[in-house]
C-alpha atoms as an extended CHARMM CRD file, in Angstrom:
* protein
*
       232  EXT
         1         1  MET       CA             -7.1800000000       12.4780000000       -7.6520000000  PROA      1               0.0000000000
         2         2  SER       CA             -6.2720000000       16.2540000000       -7.2530000000  PROA      2               0.0000000000
         3         3  TYR       CA             -3.9730000000       17.3410000000       -4.4250000000  PROA      3               0.0000000000
         4         4  SER       CA             -4.8960000000       21.0020000000       -4.8320000000  PROA      4               0.0000000000
         5         5  GLU       CA             -7.1500000000       20.8740000000       -1.5790000000  PROA      5               0.0000000000
         6         6  THR       CA             -3.9770000000       20.0200000000        0.6030000000  PROA      6               0.0000000000
         7         7  LYS       CA             -0.7170000000       21.9840000000        1.0110000000  PROA      7               0.0000000000
         8         8  ALA       CA              0.9480000000       18.8320000000        2.5180000000  PROA      8               0.0000000000
         9         9  ILE       CA              3.6220000000       17.3770000000        0.2890000000  PROA      9               0.0000000000
        10        10  TRP       CA              5.8220000000       14.5060000000        1.3270000000  PROA      10              0.0000000000
        11        11  HSD       CA              9.1020000000       13.1130000000        0.0380000000  PROA      11              0.0000000000
        12        12  PRO       CA              8.5690000000        9.6480000000       -1.5440000000  PROA      12              0.0000000000
        13        13  LEU       CA              9.3820000000        6.6250000000        0.3900000000  PROA      13              0.0000000000
        14        14  GLU       CA             12.1350000000        4.3130000000       -1.0480000000  PROA      14              0.0000000000
        15        15  SER       CA             11.1080000000        0.8040000000       -2.0970000000  PROA      15              0.0000000000
        16        16  ASN       CA             13.6160000000       -0.5880000000        0.6360000000  PROA      16              0.0000000000
        17        17  PRO       CA             12.4220000000       -3.2130000000        2.9710000000  PROA      17              0.0000000000
        18        18  ASP       CA             15.1920000000       -2.2720000000        5.4820000000  PROA      18              0.0000000000
        19        19  VAL       CA             13.8970000000        1.2690000000        5.6340000000  PROA      19              0.0000000000
        20        20  MET       CA             10.3140000000        0.1860000000        5.6430000000  PROA      20              0.0000000000
        21        21  ASN       CA             10.8390000000       -1.9850000000        8.6020000000  PROA      21              0.0000000000
        22        22  GLU       CA             12.4140000000        0.5360000000       10.5200000000  PROA      22              0.0000000000
        23        23  TYR       CA              9.6430000000        2.8910000000        9.8490000000  PROA      23              0.0000000000
        24        24  ILE       CA              6.7390000000        0.4530000000       10.8690000000  PROA      24              0.0000000000
        25        25  HSD       CA              8.6030000000       -0.4200000000       13.9620000000  PROA      25              0.0000000000
        26        26  LYS       CA              9.1360000000        3.2270000000       14.8790000000  PROA      26              0.0000000000
        27        27  LEU       CA              5.2860000000        3.6780000000       14.4780000000  PROA      27              0.0000000000
        28        28  GLY       CA              4.8470000000        0.8500000000       17.0900000000  PROA      28              0.0000000000
        29        29  VAL       CA              4.6240000000       -2.3560000000       15.0910000000  PROA      29              0.0000000000
        30        30  SER       CA              6.1510000000       -5.5110000000       16.6750000000  PROA      30              0.0000000000
        31        31  ASN       CA              9.4870000000       -6.2890000000       15.2590000000  PROA      31              0.0000000000
        32        32  GLN       CA              8.3940000000       -9.9600000000       14.9330000000  PROA      32              0.0000000000
        33        33  TRP       CA              6.7680000000       -8.5850000000       11.6300000000  PROA      33              0.0000000000
        34        34  GLY       CA              8.1730000000       -6.8970000000        8.5250000000  PROA      34              0.0000000000
        35        35  PHE       CA              8.6710000000       -6.4190000000        4.9130000000  PROA      35              0.0000000000
        36        36  SER       CA             10.9390000000       -8.3360000000        2.5320000000  PROA      36              0.0000000000
        37        37  ASP       CA             11.5300000000       -8.4400000000       -1.2200000000  PROA      37              0.0000000000
        38        38  LEU       CA              9.5390000000      -10.8140000000       -3.2790000000  PROA      38              0.0000000000
        39        39  TRP       CA             12.3680000000      -12.1570000000       -5.6990000000  PROA      39              0.0000000000
        40        40  GLY       CA             10.0880000000      -13.9230000000       -8.2870000000  PROA      40              0.0000000000
        41        41  LEU       CA              6.7370000000      -14.6960000000       -9.2800000000  PROA      41              0.0000000000
        42        42  ASP       CA              7.0540000000      -18.4600000000      -10.1140000000  PROA      42              0.0000000000
        43        43  ASP       CA              5.7680000000      -20.9290000000       -7.6510000000  PROA      43              0.0000000000
        44        44  GLU       CA              9.1980000000      -21.9110000000       -6.5660000000  PROA      44              0.0000000000
        45        45  ALA       CA             10.0710000000      -18.4450000000       -5.5510000000  PROA      45              0.0000000000
        46        46  LEU       CA              6.7290000000      -18.0420000000       -3.7440000000  PROA      46              0.0000000000
        47        47  MET       CA              7.6590000000      -21.3300000000       -1.6830000000  PROA      47              0.0000000000
        48        48  PHE       CA             10.1440000000      -19.2920000000       -0.0080000000  PROA      48              0.0000000000
        49        49  VAL       CA              8.0500000000      -16.7110000000        1.2840000000  PROA      49              0.0000000000
        50        50  ARG       CA              7.5220000000      -16.9630000000        5.0020000000  PROA      50              0.0000000000
        51        51  GLN       CA              3.9060000000      -17.5900000000        6.1430000000  PROA      51              0.0000000000
        52        52  PRO       CA              1.5330000000      -16.2670000000        6.9960000000  PROA      52              0.0000000000
        53        53  CYS       CA              1.8270000000      -13.4310000000        4.3380000000  PROA      53              0.0000000000
        54        54  LEU       CA             -0.6380000000      -10.9760000000        5.2070000000  PROA      54              0.0000000000
        55        55  ALA       CA             -0.0930000000       -8.1920000000        2.6770000000  PROA      55              0.0000000000
        56        56  LEU       CA              1.9350000000       -7.4880000000       -0.5560000000  PROA      56              0.0000000000
        57        57  LEU       CA              3.0400000000       -4.1750000000       -1.8590000000  PROA      57              0.0000000000
        58        58  LEU       CA              3.4820000000       -3.4260000000       -5.3520000000  PROA      58              0.0000000000
        59        59  LEU       CA              5.5320000000       -0.5260000000       -6.9040000000  PROA      59              0.0000000000
        60        60  PHE       CA              4.9530000000        0.2140000000      -10.4770000000  PROA      60              0.0000000000
        61        61  PRO       CA              5.1300000000        3.0920000000      -13.0760000000  PROA      61              0.0000000000
        62        62  ILE       CA              2.3290000000        5.3580000000      -13.7310000000  PROA      62              0.0000000000
        63        63  THR       CA              1.9930000000        5.4050000000      -17.5030000000  PROA      63              0.0000000000
        64        64  GLU       CA             -0.6690000000        6.2510000000      -20.0440000000  PROA      64              0.0000000000
        65        65  ASN       CA             -1.5450000000        2.5880000000      -20.1750000000  PROA      65              0.0000000000
        66        66  SER       CA             -1.9350000000        2.1990000000      -16.5340000000  PROA      66              0.0000000000
        67        67  GLU       CA             -3.9700000000        5.3100000000      -16.1920000000  PROA      67              0.0000000000
        68        68  ASN       CA             -6.2640000000        4.3000000000      -18.9940000000  PROA      68              0.0000000000
        69        69  TYR       CA             -6.8060000000        0.9340000000      -17.2840000000  PROA      69              0.0000000000
        70        70  SER       CA             -7.6690000000        2.4770000000      -14.0370000000  PROA      70              0.0000000000
        71        71  LYS       CA            -10.1560000000        4.6130000000      -15.7400000000  PROA      71              0.0000000000
        72        72  ASP       CA            -11.8190000000        1.7760000000      -17.4400000000  PROA      72              0.0000000000
        73        73  GLU       CA            -11.8730000000       -0.2520000000      -14.4560000000  PROA      73              0.0000000000
        74        74  ASN       CA            -13.3830000000        2.5550000000      -12.4470000000  PROA      74              0.0000000000
        75        75  GLU       CA            -16.1740000000        3.0410000000      -14.9660000000  PROA      75              0.0000000000
        76        76  ARG       CA            -16.9450000000       -0.8410000000      -15.1690000000  PROA      76              0.0000000000
        77        77  ILE       CA            -17.0840000000       -1.1330000000      -11.4450000000  PROA      77              0.0000000000
        78        78  LYS       CA            -19.4960000000        1.6570000000      -11.1310000000  PROA      78              0.0000000000
        79        79  LYS       CA            -21.4660000000        0.3810000000      -13.7850000000  PROA      79              0.0000000000
        80        80  GLU       CA            -21.6570000000       -3.2910000000      -12.5830000000  PROA      80              0.0000000000
        81        81  GLY       CA            -20.7970000000       -2.8540000000       -8.9230000000  PROA      81              0.0000000000
        82        82  GLN       CA            -18.9170000000       -4.8520000000       -6.5690000000  PROA      82              0.0000000000
        83        83  THR       CA            -19.0900000000       -6.3000000000       -3.0550000000  PROA      83              0.0000000000
        84        84  ILE       CA            -16.6360000000       -4.6940000000       -0.4420000000  PROA      84              0.0000000000
        85        85  SER       CA            -16.4460000000       -6.2080000000        2.8770000000  PROA      85              0.0000000000
        86        86  LYS       CA            -17.2160000000       -3.9900000000        5.9400000000  PROA      86              0.0000000000
        87        87  ASN       CA            -14.0180000000       -5.2450000000        7.4590000000  PROA      87              0.0000000000
        88        88  ILE       CA            -11.7370000000       -3.3080000000        4.9250000000  PROA      88              0.0000000000
        89        89  TYR       CA             -9.7390000000       -0.5760000000        6.1780000000  PROA      89              0.0000000000
        90        90  PHE       CA             -9.2130000000        1.8680000000        3.3190000000  PROA      90              0.0000000000
        91        91  SER       CA             -8.2350000000        5.3890000000        3.0330000000  PROA      91              0.0000000000
        92        92  ASN       CA             -8.0560000000        7.7380000000        0.0040000000  PROA      92              0.0000000000
        93        93  GLN       CA             -4.7610000000        9.4750000000       -0.5370000000  PROA      93              0.0000000000
        94        94  THR       CA             -4.4500000000       13.2030000000       -0.6520000000  PROA      94              0.0000000000
        95        95  ILE       CA             -1.1410000000       13.9990000000        0.1300000000  PROA      95              0.0000000000
        96        96  PRO       CA              1.3340000000       13.8360000000       -2.8150000000  PROA      96              0.0000000000
        97        97  ASN       CA              4.2580000000       11.3110000000       -2.6220000000  PROA      97              0.0000000000
        98        98  ALA       CA              2.4750000000        9.4350000000        0.2950000000  PROA      98              0.0000000000
        99        99  CYS       CA              1.6520000000        6.3530000000       -1.6750000000  PROA      99              0.0000000000
       100       100  GLY       CA              4.4660000000        4.3660000000        0.2490000000  PROA      100             0.0000000000
       101       101  THR       CA              3.0500000000        5.1310000000        3.5370000000  PROA      101             0.0000000000
       102       102  MET       CA             -0.6870000000        4.6240000000        2.2680000000  PROA      102             0.0000000000
       103       103  ALA       CA              0.3480000000        1.2020000000        1.2190000000  PROA      103             0.0000000000
       104       104  ILE       CA              2.0340000000        0.4660000000        4.4360000000  PROA      104             0.0000000000
       105       105  LEU       CA             -0.8860000000        1.7580000000        6.4390000000  PROA      105             0.0000000000
       106       106  HSD       CA             -3.3220000000       -0.4740000000        4.4140000000  PROA      106             0.0000000000
       107       107  ALA       CA             -1.1080000000       -3.5700000000        5.0460000000  PROA      107             0.0000000000
       108       108  LEU       CA             -0.7840000000       -3.0500000000        8.7280000000  PROA      108             0.0000000000
       109       109  LEU       CA             -4.5420000000       -1.6340000000        9.5800000000  PROA      109             0.0000000000
       110       110  ASN       CA             -5.9930000000       -4.3380000000        7.7540000000  PROA      110             0.0000000000
       111       111  ASN       CA             -4.2160000000       -7.0150000000        9.8680000000  PROA      111             0.0000000000
       112       112  THR       CA             -4.5780000000       -5.7130000000       13.5610000000  PROA      112             0.0000000000
       113       113  GLU       CA             -6.1610000000       -9.0370000000       14.7450000000  PROA      113             0.0000000000
       114       114  LEU       CA             -2.8540000000      -10.7410000000       13.8620000000  PROA      114             0.0000000000
       115       115  VAL       CA             -0.1980000000       -7.9930000000       14.0750000000  PROA      115             0.0000000000
       116       116  ASP       CA              0.6930000000       -6.2100000000       17.2790000000  PROA      116             0.0000000000
       117       117  ILE       CA              0.6170000000       -2.5400000000       16.2690000000  PROA      117             0.0000000000
       118       118  GLY       CA              1.6100000000       -1.3260000000       19.8550000000  PROA      118             0.0000000000
       119       119  ASP       CA              0.2320000000        1.8270000000       21.5440000000  PROA      119             0.0000000000
       120       120  GLY       CA              1.9510000000        4.6490000000       19.6410000000  PROA      120             0.0000000000
       121       121  THR       CA              1.1310000000        6.6010000000       16.5790000000  PROA      121             0.0000000000
       122       122  LEU       CA             -0.1890000000        3.7210000000       14.5750000000  PROA      122             0.0000000000
       123       123  LYS       CA             -2.6740000000        2.6610000000       17.1250000000  PROA      123             0.0000000000
       124       124  LYS       CA             -3.8460000000        6.2700000000       17.6070000000  PROA      124             0.0000000000
       125       125  ILE       CA             -4.3290000000        6.6020000000       13.7590000000  PROA      125             0.0000000000
       126       126  TYR       CA             -6.2970000000        3.3240000000       13.7090000000  PROA      126             0.0000000000
       127       127  GLU       CA             -8.6790000000        4.0280000000       16.7490000000  PROA      127             0.0000000000
       128       128  GLU       CA             -9.4580000000        7.5620000000       15.5750000000  PROA      128             0.0000000000
       129       129  THR       CA             -9.8900000000        6.7740000000       11.6990000000  PROA      129             0.0000000000
       130       130  LYS       CA            -11.4380000000        3.2000000000       11.7000000000  PROA      130             0.0000000000
       131       131  ASN       CA            -15.0940000000        4.2350000000       11.5300000000  PROA      131             0.0000000000
       132       132  LEU       CA            -14.4540000000        7.2710000000        9.0900000000  PROA      132             0.0000000000
       133       133  SER       CA            -15.1330000000        7.4560000000        5.3630000000  PROA      133             0.0000000000
       134       134  PRO       CA            -12.2400000000        6.8700000000        3.2030000000  PROA      134             0.0000000000
       135       135  MET       CA            -12.0140000000       10.7450000000        2.4570000000  PROA      135             0.0000000000
       136       136  GLU       CA            -12.3300000000       11.2590000000        6.1390000000  PROA      136             0.0000000000
       137       137  LYS       CA             -9.4670000000        9.1280000000        6.7640000000  PROA      137             0.0000000000
       138       138  ALA       CA             -7.4700000000       10.9490000000        4.0610000000  PROA      138             0.0000000000
       139       139  LYS       CA             -8.2190000000       14.2750000000        5.7620000000  PROA      139             0.0000000000
       140       140  TYR       CA             -7.2060000000       13.1210000000        9.1790000000  PROA      140             0.0000000000
       141       141  LEU       CA             -3.9490000000       12.0120000000        7.8020000000  PROA      141             0.0000000000
       142       142  GLU       CA             -3.1390000000       15.2230000000        6.1820000000  PROA      142             0.0000000000
       143       143  GLN       CA             -3.2620000000       16.7920000000        9.6560000000  PROA      143             0.0000000000
       144       144  SER       CA             -1.3210000000       13.8990000000       11.3780000000  PROA      144             0.0000000000
       145       145  LYS       CA              1.9060000000       15.7740000000       12.5430000000  PROA      145             0.0000000000
       146       146  ASP       CA              3.1930000000       12.4200000000       14.0820000000  PROA      146             0.0000000000
       147       147  LEU       CA              2.9990000000       10.4460000000       11.0140000000  PROA      147             0.0000000000
       148       148  ALA       CA              4.2990000000       13.1020000000        8.8700000000  PROA      148             0.0000000000
       149       149  SER       CA              7.3100000000       13.4670000000       11.2310000000  PROA      149             0.0000000000
       150       150  VAL       CA              7.8050000000        9.5410000000       11.1780000000  PROA      150             0.0000000000
       151       151  HSD       CA              7.4600000000        9.6300000000        7.3270000000  PROA      151             0.0000000000
       152       152  SER       CA              9.8600000000       12.3060000000        6.9150000000  PROA      152             0.0000000000
       153       153  GLU       CA             12.5490000000       10.7820000000        8.9980000000  PROA      153             0.0000000000
       154       154  TYR       CA             12.2890000000        7.5740000000        6.8790000000  PROA      154             0.0000000000
       155       155  SER       CA             11.8000000000        8.9970000000        3.4600000000  PROA      155             0.0000000000
       156       156  VAL       CA             15.3970000000       10.3490000000        3.5680000000  PROA      156             0.0000000000
       157       157  LYS       CA             16.9560000000        6.9340000000        4.1770000000  PROA      157             0.0000000000
       158       158  GLY       CA             17.9700000000        4.3930000000        1.7570000000  PROA      158             0.0000000000
       159       159  GLN       CA             20.2140000000        4.2020000000       -1.2350000000  PROA      159             0.0000000000
       160       160  THR       CA             17.9850000000        6.4850000000       -3.4760000000  PROA      160             0.0000000000
       161       161  SER       CA             18.6700000000       10.2600000000       -3.5650000000  PROA      161             0.0000000000
       162       162  VAL       CA             15.7780000000       12.2940000000       -1.9060000000  PROA      162             0.0000000000
       163       163  SER       CA             13.5250000000       13.7630000000       -4.7380000000  PROA      163             0.0000000000
       164       164  GLU       CA             12.5020000000       17.2330000000       -4.1220000000  PROA      164             0.0000000000
       165       165  ALA       CA              9.0650000000       17.3320000000       -2.4580000000  PROA      165             0.0000000000
       166       166  GLU       CA              7.3090000000       19.0990000000       -5.4340000000  PROA      166             0.0000000000
       167       167  ASP       CA              8.6880000000       16.6110000000       -8.0230000000  PROA      167             0.0000000000
       168       168  ASN       CA              6.2070000000       14.6460000000       -9.9910000000  PROA      168             0.0000000000
       169       169  VAL       CA              7.1030000000       11.1630000000       -8.8380000000  PROA      169             0.0000000000
       170       170  ASP       CA              6.0130000000        8.5530000000      -11.4760000000  PROA      170             0.0000000000
       171       171  LEU       CA              6.1040000000        5.5280000000       -9.5400000000  PROA      171             0.0000000000
       172       172  HSD       CA              3.2810000000        4.2670000000       -7.2290000000  PROA      172             0.0000000000
       173       173  PHE       CA              2.7160000000        1.8330000000       -4.4400000000  PROA      173             0.0000000000
       174       174  ILE       CA             -0.5620000000       -0.1090000000       -3.9600000000  PROA      174             0.0000000000
       175       175  CYS       CA             -1.4480000000       -2.8910000000       -1.3310000000  PROA      175             0.0000000000
       176       176  PHE       CA             -2.9880000000       -6.2990000000       -1.8340000000  PROA      176             0.0000000000
       177       177  ILE       CA             -4.6220000000       -8.0400000000        1.0790000000  PROA      177             0.0000000000
       178       178  GLN       CA             -6.9650000000      -10.9380000000        1.6340000000  PROA      178             0.0000000000
       179       179  CYS       CA            -10.2260000000      -10.3140000000        3.6240000000  PROA      179             0.0000000000
       180       180  ASP       CA            -13.2280000000      -12.3930000000        4.0890000000  PROA      180             0.0000000000
       181       181  GLY       CA            -11.9620000000      -15.0040000000        1.4990000000  PROA      181             0.0000000000
       182       182  ASP       CA            -11.5800000000      -12.2660000000       -1.3560000000  PROA      182             0.0000000000
       183       183  LEU       CA             -8.3740000000      -10.6680000000       -2.6460000000  PROA      183             0.0000000000
       184       184  TYR       CA             -8.6320000000       -6.8070000000       -2.5230000000  PROA      184             0.0000000000
       185       185  GLU       CA             -6.2740000000       -3.9220000000       -4.2370000000  PROA      185             0.0000000000
       186       186  LEU       CA             -6.0250000000       -1.0130000000       -2.0920000000  PROA      186             0.0000000000
       187       187  ASP       CA             -4.9330000000        1.9460000000       -4.0010000000  PROA      187             0.0000000000
       188       188  GLY       CA             -5.4390000000        5.4550000000       -2.3770000000  PROA      188             0.0000000000
       189       189  ARG       CA             -5.5890000000        7.0840000000       -5.6230000000  PROA      189             0.0000000000
       190       190  LYS       CA             -8.7270000000        5.1680000000       -6.5370000000  PROA      190             0.0000000000
       191       191  GLU       CA            -12.1280000000        5.9290000000       -5.2100000000  PROA      191             0.0000000000
       192       192  PHE       CA            -12.5730000000        2.7070000000       -3.4220000000  PROA      192             0.0000000000
       193       193  PRO       CA            -10.9530000000       -0.6830000000       -2.9470000000  PROA      193             0.0000000000
       194       194  ILE       CA            -10.9960000000       -3.0860000000       -5.8020000000  PROA      194             0.0000000000
       195       195  ASN       CA            -12.3520000000       -6.7520000000       -5.2000000000  PROA      195             0.0000000000
       196       196  HSD       CA            -10.4680000000       -8.9810000000       -7.3370000000  PROA      196             0.0000000000
       197       197  GLY       CA            -12.7540000000      -12.0310000000       -6.3870000000  PROA      197             0.0000000000
       198       198  LYS       CA            -12.4420000000      -15.1760000000       -4.2900000000  PROA      198             0.0000000000
       199       199  CYS       CA             -8.8570000000      -16.0580000000       -3.1940000000  PROA      199             0.0000000000
       200       200  ASP       CA             -7.4090000000      -18.8160000000       -0.9950000000  PROA      200             0.0000000000
       201       201  ASP       CA             -3.9660000000      -17.8320000000       -1.5040000000  PROA      201             0.0000000000
       202       202  LEU       CA             -3.0240000000      -14.0660000000       -1.1390000000  PROA      202             0.0000000000
       203       203  LEU       CA              0.3130000000      -14.6960000000       -2.7780000000  PROA      203             0.0000000000
       204       204  LYS       CA             -0.7940000000      -16.6010000000       -5.8100000000  PROA      204             0.0000000000
       205       205  GLY       CA             -3.7180000000      -14.1560000000       -6.2760000000  PROA      205             0.0000000000
       206       206  ALA       CA             -1.7540000000      -10.8930000000       -6.1240000000  PROA      206             0.0000000000
       207       207  VAL       CA              0.9560000000      -12.3510000000       -8.2990000000  PROA      207             0.0000000000
       208       208  LYS       CA             -1.7970000000      -12.9430000000      -10.9470000000  PROA      208             0.0000000000
       209       209  ILE       CA             -2.6850000000       -9.1900000000      -10.7980000000  PROA      209             0.0000000000
       210       210  ILE       CA              1.2490000000       -8.2190000000      -10.8900000000  PROA      210             0.0000000000
       211       211  LYS       CA              1.6500000000      -10.2320000000      -13.9780000000  PROA      211             0.0000000000
       212       212  GLU       CA             -1.1420000000       -8.4310000000      -15.6790000000  PROA      212             0.0000000000
       213       213  VAL       CA              0.6030000000       -5.0470000000      -14.5320000000  PROA      213             0.0000000000
       214       214  ILE       CA              3.7720000000       -6.3680000000      -16.1290000000  PROA      214             0.0000000000
       215       215  GLU       CA              1.9330000000       -7.0070000000      -19.4610000000  PROA      215             0.0000000000
       216       216  ARG       CA              0.8160000000       -3.4030000000      -19.4870000000  PROA      216             0.0000000000
       217       217  ASN       CA              4.3370000000       -2.1070000000      -18.6560000000  PROA      217             0.0000000000
       218       218  PRO       CA              6.6580000000       -4.5560000000      -20.7970000000  PROA      218             0.0000000000
       219       219  ASN       CA              9.4690000000       -2.4940000000      -20.9300000000  PROA      219             0.0000000000
       220       220  SER       CA              9.6620000000       -1.2690000000      -17.3580000000  PROA      220             0.0000000000
       221       221  ASN       CA             12.3880000000       -2.4370000000      -14.9630000000  PROA      221             0.0000000000
       222       222  GLU       CA             10.8870000000       -0.3790000000      -12.1210000000  PROA      222             0.0000000000
       223       223  ILE       CA              8.2630000000       -3.0500000000      -10.9610000000  PROA      223             0.0000000000
       224       224  THR       CA              9.0610000000       -4.4310000000       -7.3500000000  PROA      224             0.0000000000
       225       225  ALA       CA              7.1430000000       -6.1460000000       -4.8030000000  PROA      225             0.0000000000
       226       226  GLN       CA              7.3910000000       -6.7060000000       -0.9080000000  PROA      226             0.0000000000
       227       227  VAL       CA              5.7620000000       -9.0920000000        1.2850000000  PROA      227             0.0000000000
       228       228  PHE       CA              4.5170000000       -8.5370000000        4.8400000000  PROA      228             0.0000000000
       229       229  THR       CA              5.2900000000      -11.6260000000        7.0180000000  PROA      229             0.0000000000
       230       230  PRO       CA              6.9180000000      -12.7480000000       10.1340000000  PROA      230             0.0000000000
       231       231  ILE       CA             10.5750000000      -11.9010000000       10.1970000000  PROA      231             0.0000000000
       232       232  ASP       CA             11.7020000000      -12.9260000000       13.5660000000  PROA      232             0.0000000000
């Protein structure tokens, strides 16, 4: 997706659960919920994930292989079609380096029936955008000074040095959620949500997709995942 239509450029958010949790709690989310690292992809590791697990974030490198796969996937879906639940909250991403925030928003705003998002910035965003199209949501977020301010505050925290805002960041966050019995991949760089089919276990379904991502990036050590669960 081209970013030429907006002048807003953000610093990237670090893949750090502590920073992410401070961030979402500042936005208004109850401190009973938060992100934590997923330490493994085997069944034993998944058993230690607190339940309910409402979303999973994946950080992976943008490579020629991943871009080609996304292009082929997009063409296939446009040709074959897919079913998308009307209950999905999905926004396109038009702000460079905002993928971390977009993934977090997708995780939170698709679980408002279970997660108390408070009465602050996040609640305002949800109420004012929930009936908009994905691109209309993106345009709204471009203009949200409150969201930009909170993102700016937490994008400079963590252990990684802050990238210059205009740098070409080659890592990307996406979100996996379960909605109406299907597993969805929510990636603001894509035109629409990706329905990965029936799923009765979000973790196992998302891990299957993660393993496919790893297969397309066998030499990468930059693939990480965080789960969104109760933390208190």
